[in-house]
N, CA, C and O atoms as a DFTB+ gen file, in Angstrom:
280 C
 N C O
     1  1     127.077     -25.434     -86.811
     2  2     126.162     -24.315     -86.752
     3  2     124.824     -24.814     -86.214
     4  3     124.422     -25.949     -86.471
     5  1     124.154     -23.964     -85.479
     6  2     122.831     -24.271     -84.927
     7  2     121.846     -23.209     -85.406
     8  3     122.150     -22.017     -85.394
     9  1     120.677     -23.649     -85.822
    10  2     119.562     -22.745     -86.112
    11  2     118.650     -22.837     -84.885
    12  3     118.114     -23.907     -84.596
    13  1     118.471     -21.739     -84.170
    14  2     117.754     -21.803     -82.890
    15  2     116.264     -22.108     -83.037
    16  3     115.699     -22.786     -82.179
    17  1     115.613     -21.630     -84.093
    18  2     114.203     -21.913     -84.321
    19  2     114.043     -22.388     -85.761
    20  3     113.935     -21.581     -86.685
    21  1     114.028     -23.686     -85.937
    22  2     113.990     -24.264     -87.288
    23  2     112.696     -23.947     -88.028
    24  3     112.682     -23.940     -89.258
    25  1     111.606     -23.685     -87.303
    26  2     110.339     -23.376     -87.974
    27  2     110.343     -21.975     -88.580
    28  3     109.488     -21.659     -89.407
    29  1     111.292     -21.135     -88.180
    30  2     111.367     -19.771     -88.708
    31  2     112.049     -19.724     -90.077
    32  3     112.087     -18.669     -90.711
    33  1     112.578     -20.840     -90.530
    34  2     113.228     -20.882     -91.841
    35  2     112.196     -21.162     -92.922
    36  3     111.086     -21.608     -92.631
    37  1     112.558     -20.906     -94.141
    38  2     111.666     -21.220     -95.265
    39  2     112.042     -22.563     -95.897
    40  3     111.642     -22.852     -97.024
    41  1     112.802     -23.376     -95.178
    42  2     113.244     -24.660     -95.705
    43  2     112.084     -25.635     -95.836
    44  3     111.104     -25.566     -95.094
    45  1     112.214     -26.536     -96.787
    46  2     111.275     -27.633     -96.921
    47  2     111.864     -28.825     -96.171
    48  3     112.922     -29.336     -96.539
    49  1     111.182     -29.260     -95.130
    50  2     111.671     -30.334     -94.275
    51  2     111.063     -31.657     -94.715
    52  3     109.873     -31.732     -95.021
    53  1     111.885     -32.701     -94.745
    54  2     111.455     -34.030     -95.141
    55  2     111.798     -35.011     -94.024
    56  3     112.932     -35.053     -93.547
    57  1     110.813     -35.793     -93.616
    58  2     111.045     -36.785     -92.573
    59  2     111.855     -37.942     -93.150
    60  3     111.571     -38.420     -94.248
    61  1     112.844     -38.379     -92.418
    62  2     113.686     -39.484     -92.852
    63  2     112.860     -40.755     -93.002
    64  3     111.990     -41.041     -92.180
    65  1     113.138     -41.507     -94.051
    66  2     112.444     -42.782     -94.257
    67  2     112.862     -43.808     -93.208
    68  3     112.199     -44.833     -93.049
    69  1     113.947     -43.545     -92.494
    70  2     114.419     -44.438     -91.439
    71  2     113.825     -44.095     -90.077
    72  3     114.044     -44.823     -89.108
    73  1     113.077     -42.998     -89.989
    74  2     112.483     -42.615     -88.717
    75  2     111.386     -43.601     -88.346
    76  3     110.622     -44.057     -89.196
    77  1     111.327     -43.916     -87.071
    78  2     110.288     -44.808     -86.589
    79  2     109.044     -44.036     -86.219
    80  3     108.980     -42.820     -86.402
    81  1     108.061     -44.733     -85.702
    82  2     106.810     -44.098     -85.334
    83  2     106.750     -43.641     -83.893
    84  3     105.723     -43.112     -83.467
    85  1     107.807     -43.823     -83.128
    86  2     107.774     -43.503     -81.709
    87  2     108.506     -42.197     -81.417
    88  3     107.959     -41.113     -81.620
    89  1     109.736     -42.305     -80.945
    90  2     110.450     -41.113     -80.489
    91  2     111.738     -40.854     -81.241
    92  3     112.613     -40.144     -80.747
    93  1     111.865     -41.416     -82.421
    94  2     113.128     -41.270     -83.156
    95  2     112.915     -40.669     -84.545
    96  3     113.428     -41.188     -85.537
    97  1     112.165     -39.584     -84.609
    98  2     111.833     -38.962     -85.887
    99  2     112.791     -37.812     -86.203
   100  3     112.965     -36.892     -85.403
   101  1     113.396     -37.883     -87.360
   102  2     114.360     -36.882     -87.800
   103  2     113.893     -36.305     -89.129
   104  3     113.408     -37.031     -89.996
   105  1     114.044     -34.994     -89.281
   106  2     113.739     -34.334     -90.550
   107  2     114.987     -33.636     -91.055
   108  3     115.798     -33.140     -90.273
   109  1     115.130     -33.605     -92.378
   110  2     116.260     -32.924     -93.008
   111  2     115.725     -31.920     -94.020
   112  3     114.619     -32.065     -94.541
   113  1     116.529     -30.907     -94.286
   114  2     116.179     -29.895     -95.289
   115  2     117.177     -30.030     -96.441
   116  3     118.171     -29.307     -96.511
   117  1     116.890     -30.962     -97.330
   118  2     117.781     -31.222     -98.465
   119  2     117.855     -30.018     -99.392
   120  3     116.824     -29.456     -99.764
   121  1     119.050     -29.624     -99.764
   122  2     119.250     -28.529    -100.701
   123  2     119.018     -27.137    -100.139
   124  3     119.061     -26.156    -100.881
   125  1     118.776     -27.039     -98.844
   126  2     118.497     -25.725     -98.243
   127  2     119.738     -24.848     -98.181
   128  3     119.653     -23.632     -98.353
   129  1     120.881     -25.455     -97.937
   130  2     122.138     -24.718     -97.812
   131  2     123.203     -25.402     -98.666
   132  3     123.229     -26.630     -98.748
   133  1     124.073     -24.633     -99.296
   134  2     125.128     -25.258    -100.094
   135  2     126.113     -26.013     -99.190
   136  3     126.581     -25.480     -98.184
   137  1     126.415     -27.241     -99.560
   138  2     127.403     -28.088     -98.873
   139  2     127.101     -28.308     -97.401
   140  3     128.015     -28.517     -96.603
   141  1     125.814     -28.261     -97.030
   142  2     125.437     -28.465     -95.636
   143  2     124.035     -29.071     -95.565
   144  3     123.255     -28.981     -96.514
   145  1     123.730     -29.694     -94.416
   146  2     122.437     -30.345     -94.239
   147  2     121.853     -29.988     -92.867
   148  3     122.369     -30.439     -91.845
   149  1     120.783     -29.182     -92.834
   150  2     120.097     -28.927     -91.568
   151  2     119.285     -30.158     -91.155
   152  3     118.633     -30.786     -91.989
   153  1     119.330     -30.495     -89.866
   154  2     118.640     -31.664     -89.317
   155  2     117.917     -31.230     -88.053
   156  3     118.477     -30.508     -87.228
   157  1     116.650     -31.677     -87.897
   158  2     115.891     -31.319     -86.699
   159  2     115.046     -32.496     -86.223
   160  3     114.827     -33.459     -86.957
   161  1     114.584     -32.399     -84.999
   162  2     113.662     -33.361     -84.398
   163  2     112.265     -33.014     -84.903
   164  3     111.801     -31.890     -84.713
   165  1     111.596     -33.962     -85.541
   166  2     110.291     -33.660     -86.135
   167  2     109.217     -33.370     -85.087
   168  3     108.183     -32.789     -85.416
   169  1     109.439     -33.760     -83.844
   170  2     108.473     -33.472     -82.791
   171  2     108.621     -32.057     -82.244
   172  3     107.730     -31.557     -81.557
   173  1     109.748     -31.408     -82.550
   174  2     110.004     -30.043     -82.059
   175  2     110.337     -29.143     -83.244
   176  3     111.469     -28.677     -83.374
   177  1     109.362     -28.900     -84.100
   178  2     109.611     -28.123     -85.313
   179  2     110.031     -26.690     -85.026
   180  3     110.674     -26.057     -85.863
   181  1     109.676     -26.169     -83.853
   182  2     110.096     -24.816     -83.497
   183  2     111.377     -24.825     -82.669
   184  3     111.843     -23.781     -82.215
   185  1     111.932     -26.001     -82.483
   186  2     113.180     -26.136     -81.736
   187  2     114.381     -25.940     -82.647
   188  3     114.243     -25.491     -83.785
   189  1     115.547     -26.276     -82.142
   190  2     116.774     -26.054     -82.915
   191  2     116.972     -27.082     -84.024
   192  3     116.408     -28.176     -84.000
   193  1     117.774     -26.700     -84.973
   194  2     118.253     -27.610     -86.018
   195  2     119.773     -27.544     -86.001
   196  3     120.356     -26.472     -85.833
   197  1     120.397     -28.673     -86.174
   198  2     121.850     -28.744     -86.272
   199  2     122.192     -28.776     -87.749
   200  3     121.581     -29.516     -88.521
   201  1     123.167     -27.974     -88.139
   202  2     123.583     -27.935     -89.549
   203  2     124.929     -28.640     -89.661
   204  3     125.925     -28.215     -89.075
   205  1     124.933     -29.720     -90.421
   206  2     126.142     -30.506     -90.658
   207  2     126.742     -30.142     -91.999
   208  3     126.022     -30.023     -92.990
   209  1     128.055     -29.962     -92.042
   210  2     128.751     -29.865     -93.319
   211  2     128.754     -31.234     -93.975
   212  3     128.565     -32.242     -93.294
   213  1     128.965     -31.289     -95.278
   214  2     128.911     -32.560     -96.004
   215  2     129.758     -33.654     -95.365
   216  3     129.260     -34.758     -95.145
   217  1     131.015     -33.379     -95.062
   218  2     131.892     -34.415     -94.512
   219  2     131.491     -34.769     -93.076
   220  3     131.598     -35.929     -92.678
   221  1     131.036     -33.798     -92.303
   222  2     130.630     -34.075     -90.923
   223  2     129.366     -34.916     -90.857
   224  3     129.202     -35.710     -89.931
   225  1     128.477     -34.758     -91.815
   226  2     127.257     -35.575     -91.837
   227  2     127.635     -37.045     -91.992
   228  3     127.093     -37.898     -91.290
   229  1     128.539     -37.343     -92.883
   230  2     128.990     -38.725     -93.071
   231  2     129.625     -39.292     -91.809
   232  3     129.381     -40.446     -91.457
   233  1     130.432     -38.495     -91.131
   234  2     131.050     -38.935     -89.877
   235  2     129.992     -39.198     -88.805
   236  3     130.100     -40.160     -88.044
   237  1     128.983     -38.350     -88.747
   238  2     127.895     -38.525     -87.788
   239  2     127.141     -39.826     -88.059
   240  3     126.885     -40.602     -87.138
   241  1     126.791     -40.061     -89.306
   242  2     126.061     -41.288     -89.673
   243  2     126.891     -42.518     -89.335
   244  3     126.358     -43.495     -88.807
   245  1     128.180     -42.485     -89.628
   246  2     129.058     -43.616     -89.300
   247  2     129.074     -43.874     -87.787
   248  3     129.035     -45.025     -87.353
   249  1     129.133     -42.807     -86.989
   250  2     129.143     -42.945     -85.539
   251  2     127.827     -43.559     -85.029
   252  3     127.836     -44.392     -84.122
   253  1     126.715     -43.148     -85.613
   254  2     125.415     -43.701     -85.231
   255  2     125.374     -45.191     -85.567
   256  3     124.941     -45.999     -84.746
   257  1     125.813     -45.551     -86.745
   258  2     125.807     -46.962     -87.160
   259  2     126.683     -47.825     -86.261
   260  3     126.348     -48.981     -86.003
   261  1     127.780     -47.293     -85.788
   262  2     128.670     -48.035     -84.898
   263  2     128.137     -48.093     -83.468
   264  3     128.618     -48.887     -82.659
   265  1     127.150     -47.260     -83.153
   266  2     126.609     -47.208     -81.804
   267  2     127.440     -46.359     -80.861
   268  3     127.365     -46.523     -79.643
   269  1     128.234     -45.448     -81.420
   270  2     129.085     -44.591     -80.596
   271  2     128.316     -43.482     -79.898
   272  3     128.824     -42.889     -78.947
   273  1     127.101     -43.190     -80.349
   274  2     126.301     -42.107     -79.765
   275  2     125.132     -42.697     -78.992
   276  3     124.496     -43.648     -79.446
   277  1     124.862     -42.149     -77.861
   278  2     123.737     -42.647     -77.054
   279  2     122.557     -41.715     -77.146
   280  3     121.520     -41.970     -76.533
């Protein structure tokens, strides 16, 4: 699922502690949706957010750790 304008939500966004200070900043909305996690680029708060289901979030993180995503 995609949220087209993440700033239009009433979610509380938290910047990841793993985000760097340059161009790799990610924010998540913990607890905003049951069994799902909205994720957005902190530099584009009015841009889209991708919503991951619980199991898909784990698969995404594993792929990032393996370097499968560019």
